[in-house]
N, C-alpha and C positions, 0 to 999 in steps of 0.2 A: 174420653172415660179414662177417670183415674182408677187405677188397680192397686192394690198392696198386695205383694206375692206372701203367700203363707207357707210355713214351714210344711213340707211334705212330710205326711204321715208315715211312720215305720213302726211295725209292730213292736210292742215293749219287749216282746222277748227277743229283739235283736240286742237289747242292751243300751240302746241309744235314745237320747231324748232331744227334743229341739232346743236349742239355745236361746237364753232370754233376750228380749228386746235391746238394742243398745241404747245409751242414755243420749238425751238431746244436748244441743252444744252449750246450753246454759252454764253446765257444770265443766266446760271443758278447761277452765282456769283453776280448777281445784287441783292441788299439788298431788303428783303420784297417781293419777286417775285419768285414763284415756277415756274419752266418752265421744259418741259420734250420733249426728242427729237424723239422718234420713235413713230410708228402707227400714224401718221399724216392722218386724215380722209380727204377724198377727195370727194367731191360731185360733181354732174353733173352740178348744176348751177355756181360752182365756178371755175371749172377747167380751161375752155377756156381763162377766164380773168386772172387767176393766172398764166397761162403758156405763155402767150404773150411776146414773146421777142422784145426789143426794135430793130429798124431799124438799129440804130447805136448807139453803146454804147459811152457814155460819156468818155473823156479822164480820165484815172486813174492816180492818183497822190500818191505818197508815204504817208502812214499813219504818223501822227504827231510823232515826236520824242518820245514824253511821252507815246504814245500808244505801241512803240516797245522797249522800252528801256530795256536792259537786267536787270534780278532780282539780283542786287548788294546788298550784306548786307552792311548796313551802320549803323554807330552808331547814336544814338537819336539827337545828335547834329548837325550832317551832314544832316539831313533829310532837304528837301525842305519845306519853309515856305510858298509856294504857296498854295491857298486853292484847295482842290480837285474839280474836275468838277461835276458838280450836273445833274445827269440823271433823266429826268422826266419820268413819266408813259408813255407819248407819244413817248419818244425816245424808251422806251422798247419795246411798242408794234408795233413801227415801225420796229425796229430792228427783232423783231420776226416774222413780215411779210416777211421780205426780207430774213431771213434764211429759212423759211418755202417755199418760192418761189424758193429759190437756190437750197434747197434739193430736191425738186420736179423736178425741172427741170435737174439737176444733174443725178438724178435716170432714167428719160426718156431717156436721151443721151446715158448714159453707159450700161443700162439693155435694151436688146432687148425684154426681155420678160416681162418688166414690163406692169402690166395691172390693172383696178380696178374691184373688183368683189364685190358681195353683203357679208355682213357681216354674219357670222354663229356662233349665240351665243350659249352657251352652254345651256341645259335645265334647269339647276338648277341654272343659273346665276341671280343675282337680275335685271339686265338690261333686261334681257328675260321675267322674270316674271312682271316686271312693263309695259314692252311693250304690253305684252298679255292683261294685265288687261285694260290699257287705250284703245287699240284697240278694246276689246270686249266691253267695256263701249260705245265707240261710235257707234259701228255696233247695239249694241242693241237698242240705242236711236234712231238710224235712223229707224230700224225695227218698233219700237213703234210709230214713228210718221208717218210713211207710212200706218199702220195699223188702225190709228185713224179715227175717222167718224165725220166730213169728214177728207182726209188724211192732213197731213201737209208736205210741200214739201221743206222747209227752208234749210235742211241740204243737200237734194238731189241736190238742185239747187246749192249750194256751192261745191258740189263735181264735178257736171257736168261743172262749171267754171273752177276748177282747171283741170280737164281733158281736157278742150279746150285749156288752157295755155300750159299744156305739150305737146298736139298734134301740136300747133303752133311752139313750140319750136323745133320739129324735122324737120321743114321745111327749106329748102334752100332758101337763098334770092329770087330766081327767081321763085318760086313756088307760084305765085300770084293767078292762077285760084283755086288751092285746098285751099290756105288761105281764099279766098273769100268764098268759099263754106262753109268751117267749121264754118266761122264766122256767115253766114246766118243761117244754120241748128242749130247751138248752140248759138243762140240769146238770151242773157240771160234777156233781158228786155221782149222779146215775151214770153219766157218759163215762166216768173213770172206772165204775164197777163194770160196765160193759167193757170197757177196754182191758181190763185185767182178765175177762173171759174171751177175749177176743171175738165179741159180739157186737161192736160198735158200728153204725151204720154211717160213716162219714159221708159217702155219697147223699144219702136221704137228707142229713142234716144240712148239707151244702144246699140241696134243693129247698128246703124249708126256708132257709135264710133269704135265697133270691125271692121266693114268693113273699116274704115280709118286706123285703127291699121294694118290691113292686108297688105295695100298698102305701109305703113311706115317702117314696121318691117324689121329686118334682115333675110335672109333666114333660119338661125339657129332658129328662133322664129316662124316659119311657125306652128310647130306642137302646141306650146302653143296658138296662136291665134284660130287655128282650134278647139281646146278644148273649148274656150270661146263661139264658135257658136254651140256647142253640150252641153252647160252646161243649166241646167233647167232654167225656166222662174222666177225664184225667183229672185227679184231685188237685195237685199242686197247680196246675194251669187255672183250674176253677178258683182256688184261693187267691192265686194273684189278681185275677180280674175282678173278684168280689171287694177285695182291698181298693183297687183302682176306682171302682164306681163309688165304693162308700167314702173315699176320699173327695170326690165330687159332690156326693151328697151332704158331706160336712161343710164345703164351701158353699152350697145353696143354703145350708142352715145359717151359717155365719151372716152371709148377705141378707137374709131373710130378717135376722135378728137385728142387723143394723138399721133395715128400713123399719122396723117396727120402734125402735129405740129415737130414731131420728125426730118425731114430732115430741117427744117428752124433753130430749136434750134442746130442742129449739126454743121449748117454753122455759127452760131453765138454764139457757146457755150463758147469760151473762153472769148470773150468780155462780154457776158451776166453774166456769173458766176464772173468775176473779179469786174464788177460793182456792183452787188450785194453786194458781200463781203466788197468792198470798202465802200459802204454805212453803212455796220454794223460797220466797224471798225471806222467810223467818229462820230458814236454815242455811241460806247461802248469803253470805256477807256481800260478795260482789255481784249479786243477781240483777243489779240496775245500773252498774257502772256505765255501761255503752248507752243505754236510754238517757243516763244524766248527761252524758256528753253530748248527745243528740240534741235534747232540750236547750242545753247550755248554748249551742252554736245557732239554734234558731232563735233564741232570746237575742244573742248579740247581733244576729242580722236584723231583727225587727226593730232593736233599739236604736242600730245604725241609721236605718231610714228613716225614724222618727225625728220630727223638728224639735228643736229646743225651744223650751217654754219657760216662763217665768213661773216660779214656784210660789204659791201662796204662803203667807207669813214668813217668806224666806228673806226679807229685807232687800228684795230685788234680786236677788241670785237667781240664775237660769239653771236649768237642768231639763232630764228626760222624763216625761210623763210615764206612768206605769203602763204597759202594753196590756191588750186583752188577752186573757189566758187563751183563748180560742184562735186569736191571731197568731201566737206563739205556736200552737200545736199546729194549725193548719199550713204554716210556714215550713214546719219541720216534716209535715207528710208530703208537701209538694216537694221537697228536697229527695224524696225517695224515687220520683220520676227519672232523676239524673243519677242516682246513687252509684258511686263506684265500689263494687263489692271486693275489688282486689286490695283497696287502701284501707276500707273501715269494714268491720262486721255490722250488721244490722242491730238495732236495740233490741234488746230481750223481749220486749213486748210484742214485737213484729216478727218473730223467729218462725211462728206457725205458719206465717203468710209468705215466707221466703220464696217458695216456688212461684206462687202467683204474682208475687212482686216482679220478680224476675221476667217471667213471661209478659207481663203487662208492660214492662221497661223495653223489652225486645219489640213487642208489637207497635209500641208508640215510636221507637226509634225508627223503624221501617215507615210508618205513616208520615213522619216529619220529613224524611228524604223524599217520598213520593211526592209530599205537597210542595216540597222546595222545587223539585223538577217541573211540576205541572205550574206553577205559579210564573216559573220563567218562560216557559213555553208561551204561555197565554199572555204575558206581557209584551214578549217580544213580536208574536204573530198578530195578536188582537183581533179585529173583526172577522177576517175570513174564517175562523173556526169558533167563533163565539155562537152561543146557542145551539150546539150540537151535542146534546147529552150521550148519544151513543158514541161519538167519537172520544169525548172525554172519558168515558167507562172504558173504551180500549186502550187509551193510552194509560190510564191509571192501571188496568189490570197488567198491561205489559210492563209497566216500570215495576211494580210489585213483584211480579215474577223474577225479573233481572236483578233485583236487589234483595231477594230472599236469602237470608244468612248474613245480613249486613252486620249483625251483632257479633259475628264469630271473630276471634283475634285474627285468624289468618284470611280473612276476607279482604280482597284488593278491591277496595271502593272507586279508586280512580279508575281502574280498568272496566268495572262493572258500569259506572257512569258513562264512561265513552262508548260502551255497547249501547246502553240506554239513549245516548243523543243520536247514535247512528239509526237505531230501530225508529225513533221517535220522527226522525227527520223523513225516513222512507214513509210512514204512515201518514205523515203530514202531507207530503207530496202526492200520495195517492189520492187522500180525500180532497184536496185542492183541485187536482185535475179531474176527477169525478164531476166537481161541480163548476167547471169551466172557469176556475181561478188559475193563474200561472205558478209554476211550482217555485219552491224556495229558491232564491239566488244563491249562488256557492258562497258568497262573501255573507250572509245572513246564516247559513248552515254552520259555518266556521264560527261566527260568534255565537250561536245557541250551544254549540258543544262545548265552547270555553266557558259560558256561563255556567253550564249544567256541571262540568268537571270541577268548577271552582266552589262547588258548596262543600268539597272536603276542607277548606281551609275554616280553621277557627273563628276568625273575625268576619267570614263571608256575611254581607248585609241580609241576604235573603235567608240564610239558615238562623242569623240571630234573630230577626224580626219573626220568623213562624215559631222559634222556640219560646220566645217572649209570650206570643199570643196563645200558644198552647198552655204554656203554665197559667197565664191570667184567665183561661177559659176554665182550667180546672179550680183555681182559687175560686172564681164565681161559683161554681157549682157546689165546693165544699161550704161555701157561705149562705147557700141557698136552701131554704127549708123545702122538703119534699122535693129535692131537685130531679129524683127520677120521673116526677109528673111535670113539675114546672121548669122545663128546660130553658136556660137563658139563650140568647141569639148567638148564632156562631160567629167569631171574629172574622173579619174579612182576610181572604186569601187561605181559608180553610174549608170554603164551601165544598170543594171537590172531594174532600174526604170526610164529610159530615156524618154519614151514617155509621161509618168504622169508627171515628173519633169520639162520636157520642157513646157508642155502645162501650168502648173501652173506658171513657169518663165515667159513666154509670157504675161500670163494675168497680172501678177504683174508689168512687165515693161511698159505696156499699161497704167495701171493705174497710174504708178509714172509719165509717160511722159506727160500726159493730166494734171495731177496735177500741174507739172512744168510749162507747159504753161500758166494756169491759176495764179498761185501764184507767179512766180518767182520774179515780182517786191517787193513783200512783204518780201520773203526770201532774196533778195540782199539788201534791206534796214536794215534788222535785223542784218545781216553778217557784214554790213558796219559800224553799230552802235557798233558791239561787237569788231571788230578790231580797230576802230579808235574812241573809246569812248571819246576822248578829243576834236575831231573835230565835227562840227556840220554837220549832216547827209544831203545828198542833198535834194532840194526842191522836186524832183520828181524823180521816178524810172521808169526804163524801163526795160522790159524783156530782158535779155541776151540770145544769142543764143548758145545752147547747141547743138552740132553737133550730139549728140546721139539721139535727140527727132525727132521722125517722128510723123504724126498727128494720134494718138491713135484712135480717133472715125472712121477714114476713114479706118485705117490699120486692123480693125477687119473683 
């Protein structure tokens, strides 16, 4: 379940407001501006406006040539004398808002488990300590005012006014009768007049608020509201609990809004995300630098692997044929499976999927290690353990558990593989003995352990063989129309991890196809610029039709 922590609600009379969400990393290269991508805070008051998708996205044109120019090394004398584009703070903030909206909308579209929840602060964190101090000071002040003789109701009335606004925000547009009733009972002018005459019934108003909350809350909050009815008559404690439950109800309303908006966003997802990213590209000159470098590297890789052919009308001259755009793009997406995040940042067009890509890479790394171990075991032992799916499943599960965390920098792979080989030999001996086979000879066990621990080497043949087959399987899936329905055959050596690898591959292809639908105009513009750098790029780009792309949102 993916959750976005929401800023905890603090009564406005405390004089505190939640901070705006940080900017995504696409703008991190803008001078004198520090921007962050993850942990964007979502509040109930901002979310509906943030997620409102346009009824019709404006036509998307290709970014300017200067935006997507390939990073060519030039001598100082060849540099353009045109002055650089000036980026104002308004441009930066506008791009940050567009990226924040884009990131949030994309997460709602592709992640069915996306929801908002209350933040859980560590007890020793500075934020938790500051929050507790400020809240305690406020509630102590309220208690002191109510205990004065005569009582002072100024802060209590402000709380009632805020509660009224929260309750009204929960109402649907057609709930006019309940809206009128709330406004009549929680009439601030009347309450102030009663307070001046010391005739205000704070306890009665609190009971009415709890009654309204019981009508508006989700069924999951019924027990929380019931506890409010059973709480002591101490006014300050009741107000504390009322605000706590109202915060939970606001989270429920936000999550309900997300669920309601998801179908509309999915119908307009491609146009909405493309329009938002287009807006960022127009305001940020460097918005496609990493994407250009990524496509350039993929193009060079594809051209290097293509044979040299004789060019027509070229007087016998030989050269490289132009590669298929989809071959270039698919090659770039396959590189994401082994992407080194420490050396190179992701392309800007993939930043909204960075968490998913990292998790997919970690799971794939574990699967490849498990497949390498199992292939070594079955190649060394052969017939006596063949055709035993229960044994294969136990070995796979055991190896997966012992290699869990393989992606961690401080994970000792050699030591873990030594433990794996020892456990596998014990399990094999047990299985062989049960079926009246002789146990593994000590020499074979030593050889088996040596082969298993050797997969840590970069040039290990088993490791290289399986990595190549995994990449080839993913390439075939990317090039296959409706690959989530028509799965290609599993390459040899990967049969034991077929269910896990298939699930991972389908997820990856769905992510890639949705990315192609959104960003193909930008990719095509960059590729044309790289291939025909002497020619001016076309004024507008249209998304090419890749037959391998199905609707990834609807295919899930």
